[in-house]
C-alpha positions, -999 to 999 in steps of 0.1 A, spaced: 433 -246 -685 452 -233 -655 490 -232 -655 503 -258 -630 535 -254 -610 546 -283 -588 565 -272 -557 584 -300 -540 586 -295 -502 601 -329 -494 635 -316 -483 618 -293 -458 583 -305 -447 591 -340 -457 622 -343 -436 615 -320 -406 598 -348 -386 624 -375 -394 646 -385 -365 674 -397 -388 692 -366 -400 699 -369 -437 735 -361 -446 744 -331 -468 756 -352 -497 724 -374 -497 703 -342 -499 724 -330 -528 718 -363 -545 680 -359 -540 681 -323 -553 698 -336 -584 670 -360 -591 644 -333 -586 662 -310 -610 666 -338 -636 628 -343 -634 623 -307 -646 601 -299 -616 592 -263 -612 601 -254 -576 622 -271 -549 620 -261 -513 655 -268 -502 651 -261 -464 640 -237 -437 658 -211 -418 651 -221 -382 671 -227 -350 696 -255 -358 692 -271 -324 654 -271 -325 653 -286 -360 686 -304 -366 674 -317 -400 675 -281 -413 709 -272 -399 726 -273 -433 700 -252 -452 723 -222 -457 751 -244 -470 728 -263 -493 716 -231 -510 751 -219 -514 762 -252 -530 733 -257 -554 735 -220 -565 771 -227 -575 762 -260 -592 732 -247 -611 739 -210 -620 717 -210 -651 689 -232 -639 652 -229 -647 641 -244 -614 632 -221 -586 648 -227 -551 625 -218 -523 630 -216 -485 607 -213 -455 614 -182 -433 599 -176 -398 613 -142 -388 636 -113 -397 668 -132 -389 657 -161 -411 650 -137 -440 685 -122 -437 700 -157 -439 678 -166 -469 688 -135 -488 725 -140 -480 726 -176 -493 706 -169 -525 671 -181 -520 649 -174 -551 615 -177 -535 608 -169 -498 578 -186 -481 561 -174 -449 531 -186 -430 507 -176 -402 480 -198 -388 443 -191 -386 442 -212 -354 450 -193 -322 462 -226 -305 484 -236 -334 497 -201 -338 508 -200 -301 525 -234 -303 542 -226 -336 552 -190 -331 543 -180 -295 522 -152 -310 485 -146 -315 471 -149 -350 470 -111 -354 505 -107 -341 518 -134 -364 500 -120 -395 513 -85 -389 548 -97 -385 547 -119 -416 533 -90 -437 561 -67 -426 589 -91 -435 571 -103 -467 570 -67 -479 607 -64 -472 612 -95 -493 593 -81 -522 612 -48 -520 644 -69 -522 632 -83 -555 626 -118 -543 596 -140 -552 574 -142 -521 546 -165 -510 525 -162 -478 502 -188 -464 473 -193 -441 481 -224 -420 453 -245 -405 430 -229 -431 406 -258 -433 406 -270 -397 429 -274 -367 439 -305 -348 434 -286 -315 404 -264 -322 385 -284 -349 366 -263 -374 381 -229 -383 357 -201 -393 362 -195 -431 357 -158 -426 388 -158 -404 408 -173 -433 393 -147 -457 402 -118 -433 438 -129 -432 439 -132 -470 424 -97 -472 452 -84 -450 478 -100 -473 461 -85 -504 459 -50 -488 496 -53 -481 503 -58 -518 511 -96 -516 496 -116 -545 510 -152 -541 489 -167 -514 487 -203 -502 461 -221 -481 478 -248 -460 457 -278 -447 481 -283 -417 459 -309 -399 446 -325 -431 410 -318 -424 400 -303 -458 374 -319 -481 371 -312 -518 338 -293 -516 352 -270 -489 384 -265 -509 366 -256 -541 343 -231 -523 371 -214 -504 395 -211 -534 367 -198 -556 358 -171 -530 394 -161 -526 401 -161 -564 373 -136 -568 390 -111 -544 417 -99 -569 423 -103 -606 460 -107 -602 460 -131 -572 480 -163 -576 468 -192 -554 489 -220 -540 479 -251 -520 495 -274 -494 474 -304 -484 482 -331 -459 467 -365 -463 453 -373 -428 420 -386 -440 431 -397 -475 416 -367 -494 448 -349 -502 449 -358 -539 412 -350 -544 417 -317 -526 445 -307 -550 422 -314 -579 394 -293 -563 419 -265 -559 428 -268 -596 391 -265 -606 389 -233 -585 419 -217 -602 450 -226 -581 484 -225 -598 510 -238 -573 508 -273 -557 530 -284 -528 539 -320 -522 566 -341 -507 585 -371 -521 568 -403 -510 543 -385 -489 567 -378 -461 561 -349 -437 540 -332 -411 540 -301 -389 557 -307 -355 534 -282 -339 500 -297 -348 482 -323 -327 488 -353 -350 514 -348 -377 506 -366 -410 523 -367 -443 519 -346 -475 505 -358 -508 532 -378 -525 548 -358 -554 548 -387 -579 511 -393 -571 502 -357 -577 521 -355 -610 506 -388 -621 471 -374 -616 477 -342 -635 496 -360 -663 468 -384 -668 444 -354 -672 468 -340 -698 476 -310 -676 513 -315 -670 537 -324 -698 570 -309 -688 579 -331 -657 596 -365 -660 578 -385 -633 601 -414 -638 628 -393 -620 604 -386 -592 595 -423 -589 632 -432 -587 638 -406 -561 609 -418 -539 623 -454 -542 657 -441 -531 641 -422 -501 622 -454 -491 654 -474 -493 673 -448 -473 648 -448 -444 643 -486 -447 605 -484 -447 576 -481 -470 564 -446 -477 528 -434 -478 529 -428 -516 514 -451 -542 529 -445 -576 565 -451 -566 556 -487 -557 539 -496 -591 551 -471 -617 532 -449 -641 498 -461 -653 511 -459 -689 545 -474 -681 
């Protein structure tokens, strides 16, 4: 039985596409609900240009506030970093886990970073190594790992070559991100199995979008192949602003419900997550893509 860690990215990936900017106090309220659920990791925000992504303008202040509020916490607070300046901000405000990403798609990479794939990977590796030297938990990802909204299929060997570069650089926590939502369970199981065999001490993470309704099945396929970390967003919100068609993540309550019904998660109180997703739905005054928050747990 693999150890499972649930990584909530709702406050970052879930909100970055929303036009209504969520106020600071409301975000703190949602963080409280996540912490009360005993979830493993909370991605509080990203360190990006405040004018380009107004939703993330308060990321630094959020980290400072919750570090004061929860000094002896078990939960890990993560943040997404794009460059050296972002890493400096993340370290200064007390991020526990720093997340980086480079795309396997040349088109997506140019739109997202204005760099080629090789340039972006080399840059990510350098600042990831700096993060590890600074004693921080570090995760790197391969974005568009299962397909690209602009280019279609992505050669799996290109994904493996990026993973090899990460491993050669001494990085061991590696995520595959299905940015466009093109993955299918057979592909996921094959690719995670192949990557798992590359190093005995590798730790695998996954980030699936739900474009074609296969997100939850893809998470289970990744579990069967040895993944440990599972990213999801409350209610299924989210999407990458630099992909062709941005679609939501797997809903956190749905993901937890699946693993709990398999007897694989026992530490997380999904009732808190369900209440949070209901709160988020009320706040945005619309139905969210998730399912479980609408009906409750199977065994409620």
